N, CA, C and O of each residue as an XYZ file, in Angstrom:
308
protein
N     112.814     24.589     22.935
C     111.943     25.532     22.277
C     110.986     26.177     23.292
O     110.760     27.386     23.260
N     110.437     25.364     24.180
C     109.517     25.885     25.179
C     110.217     26.875     26.113
O     109.642     27.898     26.484
N     111.443     26.571     26.484
C     112.189     27.476     27.357
C     112.428     28.801     26.654
O     112.392     29.852     27.293
N     112.669     28.770     25.357
C     112.909     29.990     24.592
C     111.637     30.837     24.522
O     111.707     32.059     24.650
N     110.462     30.197     24.318
C     109.204     30.929     24.272
C     108.875     31.546     25.631
O     108.369     32.665     25.710
N     109.162     30.818     26.676
C     108.901     31.323     28.024
C     109.763     32.541     28.308
O     109.289     33.523     28.881
N     111.011     32.482     27.913
C     111.913     33.597     28.142
C     111.469     34.820     27.353
O     111.541     35.942     27.854
N     111.010     34.610     26.120
C     110.555     35.737     25.294
C     109.281     36.331     25.884
O     109.156     37.553     25.967
N     108.316     35.474     26.304
C     107.084     36.022     26.857
C     107.332     36.715     28.187
O     106.630     37.671     28.518
N     108.302     36.263     28.949
C     108.600     36.917     30.221
C     109.150     38.310     29.989
O     108.910     39.216     30.787
N     109.895     38.491     28.890
C     110.446     39.809     28.585
C     109.362     40.764     28.107
O     109.516     41.980     28.222
N     108.281     40.237     27.579
C     107.240     41.084     27.000
C     106.278     41.653     28.049
O     105.532     42.583     27.743
N     106.276     41.128     29.257
C     105.373     41.632     30.296
C     105.833     43.030     30.682
O     106.971     43.210     31.117
N     104.976     44.002     30.529
C     105.384     45.356     30.889
C     105.563     45.479     32.402
O     104.714     45.045     33.179
N     106.644     46.059     32.786
C     106.943     46.199     34.212
C     106.018     47.208     34.885
O     105.780     47.121     36.090
N     105.509     48.142     34.138
C     104.623     49.144     34.723
C     103.373     48.496     35.310
O     102.871     48.940     36.342
N     102.867     47.448     34.658
C     101.667     46.794     35.174
C     101.963     46.081     36.488
O     101.099     46.021     37.363
N     103.163     45.545     36.642
C     103.520     44.900     37.898
C     103.602     45.937     39.013
O     103.147     45.687     40.129
N     104.168     47.075     38.724
C     104.277     48.136     39.712
C     102.897     48.686     40.046
O     102.603     48.965     41.208
N     102.055     48.844     39.036
C     100.708     49.358     39.262
C      99.910     48.406     40.153
O      99.164     48.855     41.023
N     100.059     47.111     39.947
C      99.357     46.135     40.765
C      99.850     46.206     42.199
O      99.058     46.165     43.140
N     101.148     46.312     42.360
C     101.710     46.394     43.702
C     101.254     47.691     44.369
O     100.928     47.692     45.556
N     101.228     48.782     43.628
C     100.774     50.058     44.175
C      99.330     49.995     44.613
O      98.966     50.581     45.632
N      98.505     49.298     43.863
C      97.095     49.143     44.216
C      96.973     48.370     45.527
O      96.191     48.738     46.403
N      97.749     47.300     45.654
C      97.695     46.492     46.875
C      98.175     47.313     48.067
O      97.591     47.235     49.148
N      99.224     48.092     47.880
C      99.727     48.930     48.972
C      98.690     49.984     49.340
O      98.508     50.292     50.518
N      98.008     50.541     48.336
C      96.988     51.549     48.594
C      95.850     50.953     49.418
O      95.372     51.583     50.361
N      95.415     49.748     49.069
C      94.348     49.085     49.820
C      94.806     48.806     51.250
O      94.031     48.974     52.192
N      96.045     48.386     51.416
C      96.582     48.128     52.757
C      96.621     49.416     53.562
O      96.268     49.425     54.742
N      97.048     50.503     52.930
C      97.110     51.790     53.619
C      95.726     52.243     54.060
O      95.570     52.774     55.159
N      94.717     52.037     53.211
C      93.354     52.404     53.570
C      92.878     51.589     54.770
O      92.261     52.128     55.690
N      93.165     50.296     54.755
C      92.739     49.425     55.845
C      93.459     49.813     57.140
O      92.850     49.865     58.208
N      94.747     50.080     57.030
C      95.520     50.475     58.206
C      94.995     51.794     58.777
O      94.874     51.936     59.993
N      94.685     52.751     57.912
C      94.156     54.038     58.367
C      92.798     53.846     59.034
O      92.501     54.499     60.034
N      91.982     52.963     58.492
C      90.669     52.698     59.097
C      90.833     52.132     60.506
O      90.091     52.507     61.414
N      91.800     51.230     60.694
C      92.045     50.663     62.024
C      92.542     51.746     62.987
O      92.132     51.792     64.146
N      93.426     52.613     62.495
C      93.934     53.694     63.335
C      92.817     54.654     63.724
O      92.751     55.100     64.869
N      91.945     54.969     62.783
C      90.819     55.856     63.068
C      89.881     55.236     64.100
O      89.392     55.918     65.000
N      89.640     53.946     63.958
C      88.764     53.251     64.898
C      89.379     53.266     66.292
O      88.673     53.492     67.275
N      90.676     53.030     66.392
C      91.360     53.064     67.680
C      91.256     54.461     68.296
O      90.997     54.599     69.492
N      91.458     55.491     67.477
C      91.390     56.868     67.970
C      89.991     57.190     68.491
O      89.851     57.821     69.539
N      88.957     56.761     67.768
C      87.582     57.007     68.220
C      87.304     56.306     69.550
O      86.692     56.892     70.444
N      87.748     55.061     69.684
C      87.539     54.325     70.927
C      88.280     54.991     72.087
O      87.757     55.086     73.197
N      89.495     55.446     71.819
C      90.292     56.106     72.852
C      89.611     57.404     73.298
O      89.535     57.684     74.494
N      89.121     58.186     72.351
C      88.419     59.424     72.683
C      87.139     59.133     73.466
O      86.794     59.863     74.395
N      86.443     58.067     73.089
C      85.214     57.688     73.787
C      85.521     57.353     75.249
O      84.778     57.754     76.145
N      86.606     56.625     75.492
C      86.997     56.281     76.856
C      87.367     57.534     77.649
O      87.004     57.664     78.818
N      88.093     58.456     77.007
C      88.469     59.696     77.683
C      87.233     60.516     78.043
O      87.159     61.063     79.143
N      86.267     60.608     77.139
C      85.038     61.344     77.424
C      84.267     60.712     78.583
O      83.704     61.414     79.423
N      84.251     59.392     78.617
C      83.564     58.692     79.699
C      84.208     59.029     81.037
O      83.509     59.294     82.015
N      85.551     59.020     81.085
C      86.250     59.358     82.321
C      85.986     60.800     82.730
O      85.784     61.085     83.911
N      85.988     61.705     81.766
C      85.722     63.105     82.074
C      84.311     63.310     82.610
O      84.109     64.080     83.549
N      83.334     62.625     82.020
C      81.958     62.734     82.497
C      81.835     62.223     83.933
O      81.107     62.795     84.744
N      82.555     61.142     84.236
C      82.541     60.623     85.605
C      83.161     61.624     86.569
O      82.658     61.813     87.677
N      84.248     62.266     86.158
C      84.888     63.271     87.000
C      83.970     64.468     87.213
O      83.890     64.997     88.321
N      83.283     64.894     86.169
C      82.348     66.021     86.279
C      81.229     65.677     87.255
O      80.852     66.501     88.089
N      80.699     64.461     87.151
C      79.623     64.041     88.054
C      80.120     64.040     89.497
O      79.404     64.480     90.397
N      81.329     63.555     89.725
C      81.885     63.534     91.078
C      82.078     64.952     91.609
O      81.788     65.220     92.775
N      82.558     65.850     90.775
C      82.756     67.245     91.196
C      81.426     67.924     91.480
O      81.329     68.716     92.418
N      80.398     67.632     90.688
C      79.071     68.209     90.936
C      78.523     67.729     92.277
O      77.933     68.506     93.028
N      78.719     66.450     92.570
C      78.256     65.913     93.845
C      79.011     66.578     94.996
O      78.411     66.930     96.012
N      80.293     66.745     94.842
C      81.099     67.407     95.859
C      80.644     68.857     96.053
O      80.535     69.330     97.185
N      80.382     69.552     94.961
C      79.920     70.932     95.032
C      78.569     71.030     95.737
O      78.343     71.931     96.545
N      77.677     70.095     95.422
C      76.358     70.095     96.064
C      76.504     69.890     97.572
O      75.813     70.534     98.361
N      77.401     68.998     97.962
C      77.627     68.749     99.386
C      78.205     69.992    100.069
O      77.783     70.347    101.170
N      79.158     70.646     99.426
C      79.737     71.857    100.000
C      78.701     72.981    100.101
O      78.691     73.720    101.086
N      77.839     73.116     99.106
C      76.785     74.134     99.164
C      75.805     73.835    100.294
O      75.310     74.750    100.951
N      75.529     72.559    100.515
C      74.631     72.158    101.608
C      75.243     72.532    102.956
O      74.568     73.076    103.830
N      76.535     72.230    103.108
C      77.226     72.581    104.355
C      77.252     74.094    104.545
O      77.063     74.590    105.656
N      77.483     74.809    103.477
C      77.519     76.269    103.555
C      76.152     76.824    103.956
O      76.063     77.748    104.765
N      75.104     76.264    103.395
C      73.746     76.706    103.736
C      73.438     76.425    105.206
O      72.803     77.239    105.876
N      73.892     75.262    105.710
C      73.692     74.918    107.123
C      74.431     75.893    108.037
O      73.894     76.353    109.045
N      75.665     76.194    107.664
C      76.454     77.133    108.470
C      75.847     78.533    108.431
O      75.838     79.230    109.445
N      75.349     78.942    107.293
C      74.734     80.258    107.169
C      73.456     80.362    107.994
O      73.162     81.410    108.568
N      72.696     79.265    108.049
C      71.443     79.267    108.797
C      71.689     79.292    110.308
O      70.862     79.805    111.063
N      72.819     78.740    110.749
C      73.158     78.728    112.170
C      73.514     80.121    112.668
O      73.287     80.448    113.833
N      74.059     80.923    111.802
C      74.501     82.248    112.230
C      73.383     83.159    112.199
O      73.537     84.336    112.524
């Protein structure tokens, strides 16, 4: 008798609710995954900006040195 009741109650569970629950879990996973990807992208961009700023500083120093040499050469003539 118990097996018969279990079988009947199992048939009565609407399948849409099972799919909806699974869809909700997948949606939450997708949100979390997107958040991790966004965080990685921000960190990567931050590192690239840091490298570019270092390159700009090095080029400015090089330019200042070249201008100094040019000024020295101009003063000699």
